[in-house]
N, C-alpha and C positions, 0 to 999 in steps of 0.2 A: 339081813342085808334091807335098806331099805331101796324097791325099786319104783323107777318113774314109770308106772305101767296103770294106764288108764287117767290116774291125777296126780299131778305132783304136790309131795307134800315135805321133800325135802328141804325146805328153809321155814323159817315162823311166819312168814306172809299165808303158808297155805293156801296159794290161788287156787288149786285144784285144776290146773291146764292139762289137758290128755296130749304131753310132748311127744309121749311117743307116735303121735298119730298127726304133728305137722302143726300143733299148736305153741302158742309162745306163751309165757311163763311173766309174773310179773317180773322177774330179772331179765328178761329180755329174751332169753333162751330157748331155743327148742330143742330137740331129740337130739340131736349132733353136737357133740363135743367142738368148738372153738377154741385155739389158741393162736395167742398173738407173737409171741415170740418164746425162747427155749435159749438159756445163755449163762454163761457163766456170769454171777452176781457177787461184786465183792462190797457193797455197801448194808449188809444185813449186818445183827450182831455179831463183834468177834468171834466165838463158841460154832455159830453158824455160817460164817464166810469162811473163818480160817485165811489160808496164806494163797490158796488155788481157787477160791471162789464157789459158791453157794448153788448149784445147778437148778435154775431157778424157769418153771413153767408158769407162763402168765394165761391164766384162762381168761376168755370175753365173758362180758356181760355179770353183774352184781345184783345179789337182792335189796342192797341199803339204798343207793344211791346217793350218799351224801353229797353235799349241794357244795362242797369245797374238795370232792374228789380229784388227787392231783393225778389219776390214772383214768379220766371220765372218757377219755375216747376209744378206750376197751370197756370200761365199766359200763358207762351209757351209752355209747355209742355203737359199741357192739362190736370195734374192728378187731378183723381176727379171721383167721382159715380153717373151715371143717378139715377135721381129722377121725381118723376111727380109733379104737380102743388101744387096736394091732399099731397103730405107728406111735400112739402115744406111750407105750410101751418099750416102742423101736427109742424113742427119745429119752428115754429113762437110761438104756444103756449109752447112746451116744453122748449125754452127760459125764458120764459117769467115765468114757473112752476121754475128753478131754480133760479129766482130772477132778470135776466137782467132790466137796466129801460129802453132799447128799441131796436128793433132790425135794425142791423147794416149790410146793403149789400153790400159788399165791391166788388168790380170791377161787376158791375149788368149790362151794357150796352147792352151789346150783349144776355140778358134775357133778357129785359123791359115788353115784352108782356108776360111774364109768372109771372114775378114777379108781373107785376098791376093784374092779376086775381087770381094769391094767395091773397094778400091782401085784393084785394075785398072780398074773401072767406071769411076771418079771421076774417074781418070787420062785416061779418053777421051772424058770430058766435060770435060778442061780444067783440072782440079783440081791447083794449085801451090803446095798449103803440104805442109810437112815432117811425115812422120810419124812417129810416136814409138811405141817397143814398149815398151812399160814393163811390166816380167816381175820374176818371183820370182828367176829367175836358173836353175830348175830346167828345162832346155831339152835338147831334144834336137840333136843337130847337124844332122840331117839335116832336123827342122822348119826352124833358122835358115835353111839351105840356099836351103830354099823360097820365104823372105821376100826373098834376096838383090835389092838393084833396086827393091825396093818400101820397105823402112824405114829411114830417113835415120839416123833418135836413137836408139840401144841406151839405155836406161834402166835398169838391172838391178840387183836386190839382190844382194849375196853374202853369206849368212845366216853360216856356219860355215867353218871348217875343221876343225871336228871330226865324225870320223863317231858319235858317241857323241852330240853334241849334236844333230845333226841326226837321228838316230833319236828320242832321247826327245821333242822338240820339233818334228818335221814326220812322222816315220813314213818317212826316207826317208835310210839311213846313205850311200847312194851320193851326197849332195848337193855335199858336197867335191869328189869328184872331175867329177861331171857337170858344176855350177856354172864351175869352171874348164877344161873342155872348152869349153862353153859360150862364155865370154868371149875365150877365145882366137878364135870362130869371128865374136863380134861385130868383133874387132880387123881380122879378117882381111878384115869386110867393109866398116867404116869406120875406118882406121886411122890419120886426122888430122880433128882438130874444126875447122869452117869454121864461119864464121858472117857475118848479113849485121847489121851494126852491132853491139847488143850482144848479140841472139838466137843462138842455136847453130840452123846448119840441117844441119849433118852431123857426128855423134862418139859418142862414149861416154862414158857419166857411170855411174859402179859406187858405188850406195848399200850400206849400213851400217850400219844397225843397231844399237846396245848394246846387251844385252842384262846384266839385272844380275850380277855374280858373274862376269859372262864378261869379263874386261879380256885374258887372255892368249890367248883363242881371237880377240879383233879384232886384237891384234898379228899373228896370224899369218894374217887376212885381209888384212892390210895387208901382210902380206911378198908374200902371192900376188898381189897388186894389183901390187905394183911388180915383181913379175918377171914378169907377163903383159900390162902395159900400160906400163911404161917411165913415158916423159913423155907420152905421146901422148892419156892421158885424166883426166876429172875421177875423183876419189874424192870423195865425201859423208858427211862421217860426222854418223849420225843420233842425237838424242838425245832422240827423240820418243815412245820405247817407253811406251804407257800399259798399267799393271798391267792385267790382266781382273780384271772383277769377283768371278768364282769362276775355280777352277785347283785341278787335284790336286797341283802341281808349288810349294810355298810357297815356293821360291826368285825363284819369278816374281812373287808378291803384293808388291814394294815398284819403284820405280822407277829407275833409277840415278844415282850419286851424284854431284854435281861432279869429286869427285877421280874417279873412274871414268873421266868423260868427257875430263878435261884430262889423265890419263895415256895414252889412245889419241893425244888430239890432238899431243901430245907427240911420240909414238911414232912418228908420220905425218911429221910436220916435219923428224925425227932422220932418217929414211929418205929426205928431200931430195923429197918431197912437192910439187910446188910447185900444181899443181891442187888445190884442197881446196875445199869447201865445206862451214862449219859451221852446226851450228843453236844458237839463243838458248836459254836454259832457258827459257820461256814455249811451246815447241813440245809441252810435255808437258803436253797438254789435250784433252779430248773434244771441244771447237770445232773443231780441226783435222781432225775426222772429217764428211766432207759427208754430209747428210741421203740417202738412197738411196728418194727420193720419186718416182723415176720422172721427174724434171725429162727435159725435151727429149727422151724417148725416142718417146712417140707422135707423129705423123704429125698436122700442125693439124688443129684441128676436129675431132679424132678423142675421143672421150668415153673415158674409164679402165673 
């Protein structure tokens, strides 16, 4: 298990912050868990959300800092409430009681040590829903290995194959190499998809959010997906890119076009990808971004 002791090495930044003694990491997180929302979520891929929803826990902070992030108030702003590992375990059970099909851990990287402890605690109490690791893809292999046997589904982004784009938009030129290696480890842990009815219980889903004007890089991502995953994972091609209200990069201030999306879809099909999720044009909407209002974070009867 990767421990956040003395110096933090959970993410590829390797910032070395002594988070256990009050220091703040590159991600913005300290030594205490912070969560901005815990609720049922209907807008994930169909075998994740199902009919009742995915039990989604949105963690505060993020090591990647993408300039176009839709959840920037929690990823960069750090909005959220501090909770204990014991409270996180309780949240898992509360989401199950609400009907959740699974527990969906969103932006978990900076808290993997806490999360692993909470999962083990829940399993000792008989918790039996699948755990979904919903990540940017910017992961250390060592950290992922510490989660082996705890995570059932990897729901991972694959943002870029261009180092220059990764540096420009996420300040992480190593993202392509890191994400490729991380995806390989995810596939080693979950080499096949398994289902209960129409719901996924084990497997890997790779999300790629198309960016305006970057269809060529999207094709490179699709090539990498095919090489690493073969026919044993899902590709989710996302058209929900929402231009930020302000941004220093003018090329990001427009949504992707129908032609850009259709070209990427056609290329994926040409590559023989059969396990694929597509998004409708209506997904380009602020209404698909949840309100980070601390729903489900506080224990019952606790005042904010």
